[in-house]
C-alpha positions in Angstrom: 227.6 199.7 66.6 224.5 199.1 68.7 223.1 195.6 68.8 219.5 196.7 68.8 218.1 199.7 67.0 215.0 201.4 68.3 212.5 203.4 66.4 208.9 203.7 65.3 209.3 200.9 62.7 210.9 198.5 65.1 208.3 199.2 67.7 205.5 198.5 65.2 207.1 195.3 64.1 207.7 194.2 67.7 204.0 194.9 68.5 202.8 192.9 65.5 205.0 189.8 66.0 204.1 187.1 68.6 205.8 187.4 72.0 209.3 185.9 72.0 209.7 186.0 68.2 213.2 187.2 67.4 212.5 188.8 64.0 215.7 190.9 64.0 217.8 187.7 64.1 215.7 186.2 61.3 216.3 189.3 59.2 220.1 189.2 59.9 220.2 185.5 59.0 218.1 185.8 55.8 218.5 189.4 54.6 217.6 188.9 50.9 214.3 187.0 51.5 213.4 189.4 54.3 213.9 192.4 51.9 211.9 190.6 49.1 209.1 189.9 51.5 209.0 193.5 52.8 209.0 194.7 49.2 206.1 192.5 48.1 204.2 193.3 51.2 204.7 197.1 50.6 203.6 196.7 47.0 200.4 194.8 47.9 199.6 197.2 50.7 200.2 200.2 48.4 197.9 198.8 45.7 195.1 198.2 48.1 195.4 201.0 50.6 197.7 203.5 49.0 195.7 206.7 49.6 194.9 205.8 53.2 198.5 204.9 53.9 199.8 208.2 52.4 197.2 210.2 54.3 198.3 208.5 57.6 202.0 209.0 56.9 201.4 212.7 56.0 199.5 213.3 59.3 202.2 211.5 61.2 205.0 213.4 59.5 203.2 216.8 60.1 202.8 216.0 63.8 206.4 215.0 64.2 207.6 218.1 62.5 205.4 220.3 64.7 206.6 218.5 67.8 210.3 218.9 66.8 209.9 222.6 65.9 208.3 223.2 69.2 211.1 221.4 71.0 213.7 223.4 69.1 212.0 226.8 69.8 211.3 225.9 73.4 207.7 226.8 73.2 204.5 225.6 71.8 203.6 227.7 68.8 202.4 225.2 66.3 
């Protein structure tokens, strides 16, 4: 099992946190409070900016699907 997982979400959190802040260790140490904090933050963000967040996620998902289809087919058709 890898010790560090990479991905868009991890990259975003790393970018938002101060330099040298080990947020992954904090989440491993306190998983329930971290999950509750993420849930409350998601709820508040959704209430205030729901349509904008959905629009941005839809555009991101469509771009990723297009990119992956192009890679699979080996040509740029989308």
